[in-house]
PDB file as gemmi writes it, atoms N, CA and C in Angstrom:
CRYST1    1.000    1.000    1.000  90.00  90.00  90.00 P 1                      
ATOM      1  N   MET A   1       0.815  -1.175  -0.013  1.00  0.00           N  
ATOM      2  CA  MET A   1       0.002  -0.037  -0.001  1.00  0.00           C  
ATOM      3  C   MET A   1       0.881   1.223  -0.042  1.00  0.00           C  
ATOM      4  N   GLU A   2       0.629   2.207  -0.892  1.00  0.00           N  
ATOM      5  CA  GLU A   2       1.431   3.370  -0.992  1.00  0.00           C  
ATOM      6  C   GLU A   2       0.876   4.495  -0.154  1.00  0.00           C  
ATOM      7  N   VAL A   3       1.698   5.165   0.595  1.00  0.00           N  
ATOM      8  CA  VAL A   3       1.320   6.362   1.398  1.00  0.00           C  
ATOM      9  C   VAL A   3       1.321   7.569   0.452  1.00  0.00           C  
ATOM     10  N   THR A   4       0.129   8.339   0.412  1.00  0.00           N  
ATOM     11  CA  THR A   4      -0.004   9.448  -0.527  1.00  0.00           C  
ATOM     12  C   THR A   4       0.291  10.705   0.215  1.00  0.00           C  
ATOM     13  N   ALA A   5       0.512  11.799  -0.477  1.00  0.00           N  
ATOM     14  CA  ALA A   5       0.694  13.084   0.082  1.00  0.00           C  
ATOM     15  C   ALA A   5      -0.571  13.490   0.934  1.00  0.00           C  
ATOM     16  N   GLU A   6      -1.679  13.099   0.432  1.00  0.00           N  
ATOM     17  CA  GLU A   6      -2.904  13.462   1.131  1.00  0.00           C  
ATOM     18  C   GLU A   6      -2.968  12.750   2.403  1.00  0.00           C  
ATOM     19  N   HIS A   7      -2.596  11.490   2.390  1.00  0.00           N  
ATOM     20  CA  HIS A   7      -2.608  10.711   3.675  1.00  0.00           C  
ATOM     21  C   HIS A   7      -1.610  11.330   4.627  1.00  0.00           C  
ATOM     22  N   ASN A   8      -0.434  11.743   4.242  1.00  0.00           N  
ATOM     23  CA  ASN A   8       0.567  12.377   5.099  1.00  0.00           C  
ATOM     24  C   ASN A   8       0.031  13.684   5.657  1.00  0.00           C  
ATOM     25  N   ALA A   9      -0.673  14.497   4.908  1.00  0.00           N  
ATOM     26  CA  ALA A   9      -1.236  15.730   5.346  1.00  0.00           C  
ATOM     27  C   ALA A   9      -2.306  15.501   6.389  1.00  0.00           C  
ATOM     28  N   LYS A  10      -3.122  14.432   6.089  1.00  0.00           N  
ATOM     29  CA  LYS A  10      -4.196  14.085   7.047  1.00  0.00           C  
ATOM     30  C   LYS A  10      -3.588  13.681   8.460  1.00  0.00           C  
ATOM     31  N   MET A  11      -2.515  12.854   8.372  1.00  0.00           N  
ATOM     32  CA  MET A  11      -1.884  12.354   9.599  1.00  0.00           C  
ATOM     33  C   MET A  11      -1.322  13.551  10.466  1.00  0.00           C  
ATOM     34  N   ALA A  12      -0.772  14.533   9.787  1.00  0.00           N  
ATOM     35  CA  ALA A  12      -0.210  15.655  10.469  1.00  0.00           C  
ATOM     36  C   ALA A  12      -1.253  16.440  11.208  1.00  0.00           C  
ATOM     37  N   LYS A  13      -2.499  16.472  10.801  1.00  0.00           N  
ATOM     38  CA  LYS A  13      -3.515  17.276  11.339  1.00  0.00           C  
ATOM     39  C   LYS A  13      -4.298  16.553  12.483  1.00  0.00           C  
ATOM     40  N   ILE A  14      -4.186  15.273  12.552  1.00  0.00           N  
ATOM     41  CA  ILE A  14      -4.826  14.543  13.624  1.00  0.00           C  
ATOM     42  C   ILE A  14      -4.250  14.940  14.976  1.00  0.00           C  
ATOM     43  N   THR A  15      -5.166  15.138  15.948  1.00  0.00           N  
ATOM     44  CA  THR A  15      -4.624  15.518  17.282  1.00  0.00           C  
ATOM     45  C   THR A  15      -4.330  14.291  18.100  1.00  0.00           C  
ATOM     46  N   PHE A  16      -3.304  14.308  18.865  1.00  0.00           N  
ATOM     47  CA  PHE A  16      -2.931  13.232  19.785  1.00  0.00           C  
ATOM     48  C   PHE A  16      -4.121  12.992  20.772  1.00  0.00           C  
ATOM     49  N   ALA A  17      -4.751  14.123  21.205  1.00  0.00           N  
ATOM     50  CA  ALA A  17      -5.845  13.942  22.161  1.00  0.00           C  
ATOM     51  C   ALA A  17      -6.950  13.158  21.607  1.00  0.00           C  
ATOM     52  N   SER A  18      -7.187  13.195  20.301  1.00  0.00           N  
ATOM     53  CA  SER A  18      -8.273  12.431  19.687  1.00  0.00           C  
ATOM     54  C   SER A  18      -8.003  10.944  19.550  1.00  0.00           C  
ATOM     55  N   VAL A  19      -6.742  10.576  19.538  1.00  0.00           N  
ATOM     56  CA  VAL A  19      -6.337   9.170  19.390  1.00  0.00           C  
ATOM     57  C   VAL A  19      -6.004   8.522  20.693  1.00  0.00           C  
ATOM     58  N   TYR A  20      -5.431   9.282  21.635  1.00  0.00           N  
ATOM     59  CA  TYR A  20      -5.054   8.760  22.953  1.00  0.00           C  
ATOM     60  C   TYR A  20      -6.104   7.963  23.673  1.00  0.00           C  
ATOM     61  N   PRO A  21      -7.389   8.338  23.768  1.00  0.00           N  
ATOM     62  CA  PRO A  21      -8.409   7.531  24.412  1.00  0.00           C  
ATOM     63  C   PRO A  21      -8.518   6.124  23.736  1.00  0.00           C  
ATOM     64  N   HIS A  22      -8.380   6.122  22.414  1.00  0.00           N  
ATOM     65  CA  HIS A  22      -8.406   4.801  21.696  1.00  0.00           C  
ATOM     66  C   HIS A  22      -7.282   3.859  22.138  1.00  0.00           C  
ATOM     67  N   TYR A  23      -6.103   4.496  22.248  1.00  0.00           N  
ATOM     68  CA  TYR A  23      -4.910   3.764  22.744  1.00  0.00           C  
ATOM     69  C   TYR A  23      -5.266   3.144  24.103  1.00  0.00           C  
ATOM     70  N   VAL A  24      -5.757   3.958  24.949  1.00  0.00           N  
ATOM     71  CA  VAL A  24      -6.004   3.553  26.397  1.00  0.00           C  
ATOM     72  C   VAL A  24      -6.990   2.402  26.323  1.00  0.00           C  
ATOM     73  N   TYR A  25      -8.148   2.571  25.608  1.00  0.00           N  
ATOM     74  CA  TYR A  25      -9.165   1.597  25.536  1.00  0.00           C  
ATOM     75  C   TYR A  25      -8.589   0.246  24.987  1.00  0.00           C  
ATOM     76  N   LYS A  26      -7.783   0.340  23.907  1.00  0.00           N  
ATOM     77  CA  LYS A  26      -7.233  -0.801  23.301  1.00  0.00           C  
ATOM     78  C   LYS A  26      -6.388  -1.627  24.235  1.00  0.00           C  
ATOM     79  N   VAL A  27      -5.466  -0.972  24.970  1.00  0.00           N  
ATOM     80  CA  VAL A  27      -4.567  -1.682  25.871  1.00  0.00           C  
ATOM     81  C   VAL A  27      -5.253  -2.177  27.083  1.00  0.00           C  
ATOM     82  N   GLU A  28      -6.161  -1.386  27.626  1.00  0.00           N  
ATOM     83  CA  GLU A  28      -6.856  -1.790  28.897  1.00  0.00           C  
ATOM     84  C   GLU A  28      -7.860  -2.972  28.588  1.00  0.00           C  
ATOM     85  N   ARG A  29      -8.455  -2.975  27.356  1.00  0.00           N  
ATOM     86  CA  ARG A  29      -9.341  -3.975  27.070  1.00  0.00           C  
ATOM     87  C   ARG A  29      -8.657  -5.340  26.973  1.00  0.00           C  
ATOM     88  N   LYS A  30      -7.304  -5.348  26.719  1.00  0.00           N  
ATOM     89  CA  LYS A  30      -6.502  -6.547  26.579  1.00  0.00           C  
ATOM     90  C   LYS A  30      -5.728  -6.833  27.824  1.00  0.00           C  
ATOM     91  N   GLY A  31      -6.131  -6.086  28.937  1.00  0.00           N  
ATOM     92  CA  GLY A  31      -5.472  -6.478  30.211  1.00  0.00           C  
ATOM     93  C   GLY A  31      -4.208  -5.738  30.477  1.00  0.00           C  
ATOM     94  N   ARG A  32      -3.794  -4.749  29.686  1.00  0.00           N  
ATOM     95  CA  ARG A  32      -2.593  -3.978  29.953  1.00  0.00           C  
ATOM     96  C   ARG A  32      -3.012  -2.716  30.642  1.00  0.00           C  
ATOM     97  N   THR A  33      -2.060  -1.927  31.117  1.00  0.00           N  
ATOM     98  CA  THR A  33      -2.404  -0.692  31.865  1.00  0.00           C  
ATOM     99  C   THR A  33      -2.046   0.583  31.181  1.00  0.00           C  
ATOM    100  N   LYS A  34      -2.641   1.635  31.669  1.00  0.00           N  
ATOM    101  CA  LYS A  34      -2.376   2.985  31.148  1.00  0.00           C  
ATOM    102  C   LYS A  34      -0.858   3.313  31.445  1.00  0.00           C  
ATOM    103  N   GLU A  35      -0.337   2.893  32.619  1.00  0.00           N  
ATOM    104  CA  GLU A  35       1.024   3.111  32.959  1.00  0.00           C  
ATOM    105  C   GLU A  35       1.974   2.413  31.890  1.00  0.00           C  
ATOM    106  N   GLU A  36       1.607   1.214  31.493  1.00  0.00           N  
ATOM    107  CA  GLU A  36       2.411   0.575  30.430  1.00  0.00           C  
ATOM    108  C   GLU A  36       2.374   1.368  29.127  1.00  0.00           C  
ATOM    109  N   LEU A  37       1.193   1.842  28.779  1.00  0.00           N  
ATOM    110  CA  LEU A  37       1.030   2.717  27.641  1.00  0.00           C  
ATOM    111  C   LEU A  37       1.944   3.935  27.722  1.00  0.00           C  
ATOM    112  N   HIS A  38       1.895   4.560  28.868  1.00  0.00           N  
ATOM    113  CA  HIS A  38       2.766   5.775  29.074  1.00  0.00           C  
ATOM    114  C   HIS A  38       4.195   5.400  28.940  1.00  0.00           C  
ATOM    115  N   HIS A  39       4.575   4.251  29.424  1.00  0.00           N  
ATOM    116  CA  HIS A  39       5.939   3.756  29.317  1.00  0.00           C  
ATOM    117  C   HIS A  39       6.455   3.643  27.882  1.00  0.00           C  
ATOM    118  N   ILE A  40       5.607   3.096  27.049  1.00  0.00           N  
ATOM    119  CA  ILE A  40       6.022   2.970  25.643  1.00  0.00           C  
ATOM    120  C   ILE A  40       6.019   4.268  24.898  1.00  0.00           C  
ATOM    121  N   ILE A  41       5.119   5.191  25.262  1.00  0.00           N  
ATOM    122  CA  ILE A  41       5.092   6.472  24.626  1.00  0.00           C  
ATOM    123  C   ILE A  41       6.362   7.316  25.104  1.00  0.00           C  
ATOM    124  N   GLU A  42       6.748   7.147  26.353  1.00  0.00           N  
ATOM    125  CA  GLU A  42       7.964   7.835  26.876  1.00  0.00           C  
ATOM    126  C   GLU A  42       9.102   7.189  26.153  1.00  0.00           C  
ATOM    127  N   TRP A  43       9.193   5.965  25.998  1.00  0.00           N  
ATOM    128  CA  TRP A  43      10.340   5.346  25.364  1.00  0.00           C  
ATOM    129  C   TRP A  43      10.548   5.878  23.938  1.00  0.00           C  
ATOM    130  N   LEU A  44       9.382   5.989  23.188  1.00  0.00           N  
ATOM    131  CA  LEU A  44       9.437   6.407  21.777  1.00  0.00           C  
ATOM    132  C   LEU A  44       9.741   7.948  21.713  1.00  0.00           C  
ATOM    133  N   THR A  45       9.122   8.728  22.555  1.00  0.00           N  
ATOM    134  CA  THR A  45       9.113  10.199  22.341  1.00  0.00           C  
ATOM    135  C   THR A  45       9.938  11.015  23.399  1.00  0.00           C  
ATOM    136  N   GLY A  46      10.221  10.332  24.511  1.00  0.00           N  
ATOM    137  CA  GLY A  46      10.898  11.072  25.580  1.00  0.00           C  
ATOM    138  C   GLY A  46       9.949  11.846  26.454  1.00  0.00           C  
ATOM    139  N   PHE A  47       8.654  11.767  26.238  1.00  0.00           N  
ATOM    140  CA  PHE A  47       7.628  12.461  26.994  1.00  0.00           C  
ATOM    141  C   PHE A  47       7.253  11.698  28.254  1.00  0.00           C  
ATOM    142  N   ASP A  48       7.383  12.401  29.360  1.00  0.00           N  
ATOM    143  CA  ASP A  48       6.920  11.810  30.650  1.00  0.00           C  
ATOM    144  C   ASP A  48       5.413  12.110  30.808  1.00  0.00           C  
ATOM    145  N   TYR A  49       4.801  11.537  31.883  1.00  0.00           N  
ATOM    146  CA  TYR A  49       3.406  11.661  32.028  1.00  0.00           C  
ATOM    147  C   TYR A  49       2.867  13.080  31.888  1.00  0.00           C  
ATOM    148  N   GLN A  50       3.674  14.048  32.490  1.00  0.00           N  
ATOM    149  CA  GLN A  50       3.221  15.420  32.480  1.00  0.00           C  
ATOM    150  C   GLN A  50       3.223  15.995  31.056  1.00  0.00           C  
ATOM    151  N   LYS A  51       4.207  15.581  30.271  1.00  0.00           N  
ATOM    152  CA  LYS A  51       4.309  16.081  28.925  1.00  0.00           C  
ATOM    153  C   LYS A  51       3.235  15.441  28.054  1.00  0.00           C  
ATOM    154  N   ILE A  52       2.938  14.249  28.319  1.00  0.00           N  
ATOM    155  CA  ILE A  52       1.824  13.534  27.579  1.00  0.00           C  
ATOM    156  C   ILE A  52       0.570  14.270  27.844  1.00  0.00           C  
ATOM    157  N   GLN A  53       0.364  14.560  29.109  1.00  0.00           N  
ATOM    158  CA  GLN A  53      -0.924  15.252  29.462  1.00  0.00           C  
ATOM    159  C   GLN A  53      -0.999  16.668  28.827  1.00  0.00           C  
ATOM    160  N   GLU A  54       0.151  17.319  28.773  1.00  0.00           N  
ATOM    161  CA  GLU A  54       0.240  18.631  28.128  1.00  0.00           C  
ATOM    162  C   GLU A  54      -0.110  18.573  26.670  1.00  0.00           C  
ATOM    163  N   MET A  55       0.346  17.484  25.993  1.00  0.00           N  
ATOM    164  CA  MET A  55       0.019  17.314  24.547  1.00  0.00           C  
ATOM    165  C   MET A  55      -1.491  17.036  24.373  1.00  0.00           C  
ATOM    166  N   ILE A  56      -2.099  16.405  25.346  1.00  0.00           N  
ATOM    167  CA  ILE A  56      -3.575  16.138  25.290  1.00  0.00           C  
ATOM    168  C   ILE A  56      -4.268  17.421  25.575  1.00  0.00           C  
ATOM    169  N   ASP A  57      -3.897  18.134  26.615  1.00  0.00           N  
ATOM    170  CA  ASP A  57      -4.630  19.346  26.973  1.00  0.00           C  
ATOM    171  C   ASP A  57      -4.568  20.451  25.934  1.00  0.00           C  
ATOM    172  N   THR A  58      -3.442  20.540  25.243  1.00  0.00           N  
ATOM    173  CA  THR A  58      -3.268  21.640  24.265  1.00  0.00           C  
ATOM    174  C   THR A  58      -3.784  21.146  22.875  1.00  0.00           C  
ATOM    175  N   LYS A  59      -4.256  19.900  22.811  1.00  0.00           N  
ATOM    176  CA  LYS A  59      -4.744  19.321  21.565  1.00  0.00           C  
ATOM    177  C   LYS A  59      -3.696  19.430  20.508  1.00  0.00           C  
ATOM    178  N   ALA A  60      -2.485  18.991  20.800  1.00  0.00           N  
ATOM    179  CA  ALA A  60      -1.414  19.033  19.851  1.00  0.00           C  
ATOM    180  C   ALA A  60      -1.601  18.043  18.715  1.00  0.00           C  
ATOM    181  N   THR A  61      -1.360  18.561  17.498  1.00  0.00           N  
ATOM    182  CA  THR A  61      -1.477  17.667  16.328  1.00  0.00           C  
ATOM    183  C   THR A  61      -0.315  16.703  16.354  1.00  0.00           C  
ATOM    184  N   PHE A  62      -0.431  15.643  15.573  1.00  0.00           N  
ATOM    185  CA  PHE A  62       0.706  14.692  15.514  1.00  0.00           C  
ATOM    186  C   PHE A  62       1.952  15.426  14.953  1.00  0.00           C  
ATOM    187  N   ALA A  63       1.756  16.440  14.101  1.00  0.00           N  
ATOM    188  CA  ALA A  63       2.918  17.243  13.615  1.00  0.00           C  
ATOM    189  C   ALA A  63       3.613  17.898  14.787  1.00  0.00           C  
ATOM    190  N   THR A  64       2.890  18.549  15.622  1.00  0.00           N  
ATOM    191  CA  THR A  64       3.473  19.225  16.797  1.00  0.00           C  
ATOM    192  C   THR A  64       3.992  18.222  17.786  1.00  0.00           C  
ATOM    193  N   PHE A  65       3.246  17.118  17.998  1.00  0.00           N  
ATOM    194  CA  PHE A  65       3.607  16.132  18.989  1.00  0.00           C  
ATOM    195  C   PHE A  65       4.977  15.545  18.652  1.00  0.00           C  
ATOM    196  N   PHE A  66       5.243  15.215  17.408  1.00  0.00           N  
ATOM    197  CA  PHE A  66       6.511  14.564  16.990  1.00  0.00           C  
ATOM    198  C   PHE A  66       7.585  15.633  16.734  1.00  0.00           C  
ATOM    199  N   GLU A  67       7.190  16.915  16.511  1.00  0.00           N  
ATOM    200  CA  GLU A  67       8.194  17.952  16.383  1.00  0.00           C  
ATOM    201  C   GLU A  67       8.784  18.211  17.797  1.00  0.00           C  
ATOM    202  N   LYS A  68       8.064  18.078  18.791  1.00  0.00           N  
ATOM    203  CA  LYS A  68       8.490  18.383  20.147  1.00  0.00           C  
ATOM    204  C   LYS A  68       9.192  17.030  20.751  1.00  0.00           C  
ATOM    205  N   ALA A  69       9.007  15.942  20.143  1.00  0.00           N  
ATOM    206  CA  ALA A  69       9.485  14.674  20.744  1.00  0.00           C  
ATOM    207  C   ALA A  69      10.979  14.535  20.396  1.00  0.00           C  
ATOM    208  N   THR A  70      11.661  13.704  21.216  1.00  0.00           N  
ATOM    209  CA  THR A  70      13.027  13.339  21.012  1.00  0.00           C  
ATOM    210  C   THR A  70      12.866  11.782  20.737  1.00  0.00           C  
ATOM    211  N   LEU A  71      12.819  11.470  19.456  1.00  0.00           N  
ATOM    212  CA  LEU A  71      12.607  10.131  19.053  1.00  0.00           C  
ATOM    213  C   LEU A  71      13.727   9.171  19.559  1.00  0.00           C  
ATOM    214  N   ASN A  72      13.359   8.002  20.138  1.00  0.00           N  
ATOM    215  CA  ASN A  72      14.345   7.032  20.542  1.00  0.00           C  
ATOM    216  C   ASN A  72      15.184   6.662  19.429  1.00  0.00           C  
ATOM    217  N   PRO A  73      16.520   6.572  19.598  1.00  0.00           N  
ATOM    218  CA  PRO A  73      17.387   6.153  18.591  1.00  0.00           C  
ATOM    219  C   PRO A  73      17.172   4.721  18.013  1.00  0.00           C  
ATOM    220  N   ASN A  74      16.515   3.906  18.856  1.00  0.00           N  
ATOM    221  CA  ASN A  74      16.179   2.564  18.407  1.00  0.00           C  
ATOM    222  C   ASN A  74      14.820   2.479  17.742  1.00  0.00           C  
ATOM    223  N   ALA A  75      14.123   3.516  17.432  1.00  0.00           N  
ATOM    224  CA  ALA A  75      12.806   3.550  16.893  1.00  0.00           C  
ATOM    225  C   ALA A  75      12.876   2.860  15.533  1.00  0.00           C  
ATOM    226  N   ASN A  76      13.996   2.986  14.863  1.00  0.00           N  
ATOM    227  CA  ASN A  76      14.071   2.403  13.492  1.00  0.00           C  
ATOM    228  C   ASN A  76      14.082   0.938  13.507  1.00  0.00           C  
ATOM    229  N   LEU A  77      14.183   0.311  14.727  1.00  0.00           N  
ATOM    230  CA  LEU A  77      14.094  -1.118  14.883  1.00  0.00           C  
ATOM    231  C   LEU A  77      12.659  -1.579  14.884  1.00  0.00           C  
ATOM    232  N   ILE A  78      11.696  -0.701  14.877  1.00  0.00           N  
ATOM    233  CA  ILE A  78      10.221  -1.031  14.805  1.00  0.00           C  
ATOM    234  C   ILE A  78       9.990  -1.299  13.306  1.00  0.00           C  
ATOM    235  N   LYS A  79       9.525  -2.490  13.083  1.00  0.00           N  
ATOM    236  CA  LYS A  79       9.273  -2.937  11.690  1.00  0.00           C  
ATOM    237  C   LYS A  79       7.994  -3.759  11.632  1.00  0.00           C  
ATOM    238  N   GLY A  80       7.514  -3.922  10.451  1.00  0.00           N  
ATOM    239  CA  GLY A  80       6.381  -4.770  10.241  1.00  0.00           C  
ATOM    240  C   GLY A  80       5.156  -4.016   9.686  1.00  0.00           C  
ATOM    241  N   LEU A  81       4.026  -4.626   9.567  1.00  0.00           N  
ATOM    242  CA  LEU A  81       2.856  -4.089   9.042  1.00  0.00           C  
ATOM    243  C   LEU A  81       1.968  -3.392  10.111  1.00  0.00           C  
ATOM    244  N   ILE A  82       1.437  -2.221   9.792  1.00  0.00           N  
ATOM    245  CA  ILE A  82       0.463  -1.555  10.632  1.00  0.00           C  
ATOM    246  C   ILE A  82      -0.482  -0.853   9.671  1.00  0.00           C  
ATOM    247  N   CYS A  83      -1.806  -1.083   9.894  1.00  0.00           N  
ATOM    248  CA  CYS A  83      -2.828  -0.468   9.075  1.00  0.00           C  
ATOM    249  C   CYS A  83      -2.591  -0.684   7.574  1.00  0.00           C  
ATOM    250  N   GLY A  84      -2.067  -1.797   7.229  1.00  0.00           N  
ATOM    251  CA  GLY A  84      -1.752  -2.085   5.851  1.00  0.00           C  
ATOM    252  C   GLY A  84      -0.474  -1.577   5.250  1.00  0.00           C  
ATOM    253  N   TYR A  85       0.310  -0.898   6.029  1.00  0.00           N  
ATOM    254  CA  TYR A  85       1.530  -0.200   5.582  1.00  0.00           C  
ATOM    255  C   TYR A  85       2.757  -0.983   6.215  1.00  0.00           C  
ATOM    256  N   ARG A  86       3.743  -1.214   5.437  1.00  0.00           N  
ATOM    257  CA  ARG A  86       5.001  -1.714   5.930  1.00  0.00           C  
ATOM    258  C   ARG A  86       5.841  -0.501   6.471  1.00  0.00           C  
ATOM    259  N   ILE A  87       5.988  -0.491   7.818  1.00  0.00           N  
ATOM    260  CA  ILE A  87       6.573   0.684   8.475  1.00  0.00           C  
ATOM    261  C   ILE A  87       7.943   1.133   7.849  1.00  0.00           C  
ATOM    262  N   GLU A  88       8.757   0.165   7.639  1.00  0.00           N  
ATOM    263  CA  GLU A  88      10.094   0.499   7.184  1.00  0.00           C  
ATOM    264  C   GLU A  88      10.094   1.065   5.769  1.00  0.00           C  
ATOM    265  N   GLU A  89       9.013   0.939   5.054  1.00  0.00           N  
ATOM    266  CA  GLU A  89       8.916   1.512   3.738  1.00  0.00           C  
ATOM    267  C   GLU A  89       8.288   2.935   3.589  1.00  0.00           C  
ATOM    268  N   ILE A  90       7.771   3.429   4.778  1.00  0.00           N  
ATOM    269  CA  ILE A  90       7.166   4.726   4.809  1.00  0.00           C  
ATOM    270  C   ILE A  90       8.197   5.799   4.776  1.00  0.00           C  
ATOM    271  N   GLU A  91       8.200   6.632   3.719  1.00  0.00           N  
ATOM    272  CA  GLU A  91       9.201   7.614   3.547  1.00  0.00           C  
ATOM    273  C   GLU A  91       8.979   8.928   4.397  1.00  0.00           C  
ATOM    274  N   ASN A  92       7.766   9.321   4.564  1.00  0.00           N  
ATOM    275  CA  ASN A  92       7.440  10.545   5.237  1.00  0.00           C  
ATOM    276  C   ASN A  92       7.799  10.304   6.785  1.00  0.00           C  
ATOM    277  N   PRO A  93       8.722  11.044   7.306  1.00  0.00           N  
ATOM    278  CA  PRO A  93       9.113  10.889   8.661  1.00  0.00           C  
ATOM    279  C   PRO A  93       7.886  10.957   9.739  1.00  0.00           C  
ATOM    280  N   LEU A  94       7.063  11.969   9.563  1.00  0.00           N  
ATOM    281  CA  LEU A  94       5.893  12.088  10.524  1.00  0.00           C  
ATOM    282  C   LEU A  94       5.005  10.880  10.397  1.00  0.00           C  
ATOM    283  N   THR A  95       4.609  10.517   9.278  1.00  0.00           N  
ATOM    284  CA  THR A  95       3.697   9.354   9.069  1.00  0.00           C  
ATOM    285  C   THR A  95       4.359   8.052   9.681  1.00  0.00           C  
ATOM    286  N   ARG A  96       5.644   7.898   9.374  1.00  0.00           N  
ATOM    287  CA  ARG A  96       6.449   6.747   9.954  1.00  0.00           C  
ATOM    288  C   ARG A  96       6.398   6.782  11.472  1.00  0.00           C  
ATOM    289  N   ASN A  97       6.612   7.959  12.035  1.00  0.00           N  
ATOM    290  CA  ASN A  97       6.572   8.125  13.534  1.00  0.00           C  
ATOM    291  C   ASN A  97       5.212   7.780  14.122  1.00  0.00           C  
ATOM    292  N   VAL A  98       4.192   8.242  13.464  1.00  0.00           N  
ATOM    293  CA  VAL A  98       2.826   7.927  13.981  1.00  0.00           C  
ATOM    294  C   VAL A  98       2.606   6.380  13.913  1.00  0.00           C  
ATOM    295  N   ARG A  99       3.100   5.772  12.845  1.00  0.00           N  
ATOM    296  CA  ARG A  99       2.941   4.337  12.636  1.00  0.00           C  
ATOM    297  C   ARG A  99       3.819   3.549  13.674  1.00  0.00           C  
ATOM    298  N   TYR A 100       4.964   4.117  14.030  1.00  0.00           N  
ATOM    299  CA  TYR A 100       5.732   3.551  15.106  1.00  0.00           C  
ATOM    300  C   TYR A 100       4.926   3.472  16.379  1.00  0.00           C  
ATOM    301  N   LEU A 101       4.275   4.543  16.682  1.00  0.00           N  
ATOM    302  CA  LEU A 101       3.463   4.616  17.872  1.00  0.00           C  
ATOM    303  C   LEU A 101       2.357   3.583  17.799  1.00  0.00           C  
ATOM    304  N   ASP A 102       1.677   3.561  16.729  1.00  0.00           N  
ATOM    305  CA  ASP A 102       0.598   2.623  16.521  1.00  0.00           C  
ATOM    306  C   ASP A 102       1.017   1.201  16.686  1.00  0.00           C  
ATOM    307  N   LYS A 103       2.175   0.873  16.171  1.00  0.00           N  
ATOM    308  CA  LYS A 103       2.778  -0.458  16.237  1.00  0.00           C  
ATOM    309  C   LYS A 103       3.041  -0.882  17.694  1.00  0.00           C  
ATOM    310  N   LEU A 104       3.669   0.122  18.438  1.00  0.00           N  
ATOM    311  CA  LEU A 104       4.003  -0.198  19.850  1.00  0.00           C  
ATOM    312  C   LEU A 104       2.719  -0.431  20.632  1.00  0.00           C  
ATOM    313  N   VAL A 105       1.678   0.335  20.377  1.00  0.00           N  
ATOM    314  CA  VAL A 105       0.468   0.157  21.052  1.00  0.00           C  
ATOM    315  C   VAL A 105      -0.219  -1.215  20.729  1.00  0.00           C  
ATOM    316  N   ASP A 106      -0.098  -1.569  19.427  1.00  0.00           N  
ATOM    317  CA  ASP A 106      -0.642  -2.908  19.039  1.00  0.00           C  
ATOM    318  C   ASP A 106       0.083  -4.021  19.762  1.00  0.00           C  
ATOM    319  N   GLU A 107       1.447  -3.900  19.821  1.00  0.00           N  
ATOM    320  CA  GLU A 107       2.208  -4.971  20.400  1.00  0.00           C  
ATOM    321  C   GLU A 107       1.903  -5.073  21.888  1.00  0.00           C  
ATOM    322  N   LEU A 108       1.650  -3.892  22.599  1.00  0.00           N  
ATOM    323  CA  LEU A 108       1.333  -3.871  24.010  1.00  0.00           C  
ATOM    324  C   LEU A 108       0.049  -4.622  24.129  1.00  0.00           C  
ATOM    325  N   ALA A 109      -0.978  -4.240  23.333  1.00  0.00           N  
ATOM    326  CA  ALA A 109      -2.303  -4.874  23.409  1.00  0.00           C  
ATOM    327  C   ALA A 109      -2.307  -6.313  23.130  1.00  0.00           C  
ATOM    328  N   LYS A 110      -1.324  -6.739  22.273  1.00  0.00           N  
ATOM    329  CA  LYS A 110      -1.330  -8.190  21.931  1.00  0.00           C  
ATOM    330  C   LYS A 110      -0.598  -9.047  22.948  1.00  0.00           C  
ATOM    331  N   GLY A 111      -0.119  -8.379  24.018  1.00  0.00           N  
ATOM    332  CA  GLY A 111       0.482  -9.124  25.079  1.00  0.00           C  
ATOM    333  C   GLY A 111       2.006  -9.353  25.036  1.00  0.00           C  
ATOM    334  N   LYS A 112       2.615  -8.615  24.089  1.00  0.00           N  
ATOM    335  CA  LYS A 112       4.047  -8.769  23.892  1.00  0.00           C  
ATOM    336  C   LYS A 112       4.735  -8.322  25.204  1.00  0.00           C  
ATOM    337  N   LYS A 113       5.919  -8.867  25.509  1.00  0.00           N  
ATOM    338  CA  LYS A 113       6.636  -8.549  26.707  1.00  0.00           C  
ATOM    339  C   LYS A 113       7.244  -7.116  26.488  1.00  0.00           C  
ATOM    340  N   MET A 114       7.278  -6.374  27.535  1.00  0.00           N  
ATOM    341  CA  MET A 114       7.811  -5.033  27.455  1.00  0.00           C  
ATOM    342  C   MET A 114       9.242  -4.899  26.890  1.00  0.00           C  
ATOM    343  N   GLU A 115      10.077  -5.854  27.295  1.00  0.00           N  
ATOM    344  CA  GLU A 115      11.489  -5.893  26.846  1.00  0.00           C  
ATOM    345  C   GLU A 115      11.562  -5.995  25.263  1.00  0.00           C  
ATOM    346  N   LYS A 116      10.589  -6.723  24.719  1.00  0.00           N  
ATOM    347  CA  LYS A 116      10.575  -6.890  23.266  1.00  0.00           C  
ATOM    348  C   LYS A 116       9.989  -5.601  22.568  1.00  0.00           C  
ATOM    349  N   ILE A 117       9.004  -5.002  23.207  1.00  0.00           N  
ATOM    350  CA  ILE A 117       8.347  -3.857  22.675  1.00  0.00           C  
ATOM    351  C   ILE A 117       9.361  -2.722  22.595  1.00  0.00           C  
ATOM    352  N   LEU A 118      10.169  -2.550  23.639  1.00  0.00           N  
ATOM    353  CA  LEU A 118      11.069  -1.402  23.761  1.00  0.00           C  
ATOM    354  C   LEU A 118      12.418  -1.578  22.970  1.00  0.00           C  
ATOM    355  N   ARG A 119      12.569  -2.665  22.371  1.00  0.00           N  
ATOM    356  CA  ARG A 119      13.695  -2.865  21.437  1.00  0.00           C  
ATOM    357  C   ARG A 119      15.085  -2.303  21.933  1.00  0.00           C  
ATOM    358  N   HIS A 120      15.470  -2.816  23.066  1.00  0.00           N  
ATOM    359  CA  HIS A 120      16.758  -2.385  23.699  1.00  0.00           C  
ATOM    360  C   HIS A 120      17.940  -2.896  22.908  1.00  0.00           C  
TER     361      HIS A 120                                                      
END                                                                             
């Protein structure tokens, strides 16, 4: 599946606050915790709980969210399919970063061990 310019523009405008409750629901429904979710978000972005809450409160777009993030140097180890896209083939950095986060949330919800999710 090819990522289009329109798709990239749409991803940039989505607010983290609009997606975050879905992440929480997805992981809690599968027996994982909000704290574990925050742990993977912090690993990927460098954002602690307070910064995550600030991104929610200010309704930061994904463009702003990842602009302010310090992406983990091991993020490029996140590979595979997410939403029909092969992550390692996504050229647009923002869209790839959003898909990194989606993939980590999926792995958490699927019961993967934290050590594997965080790709040390």
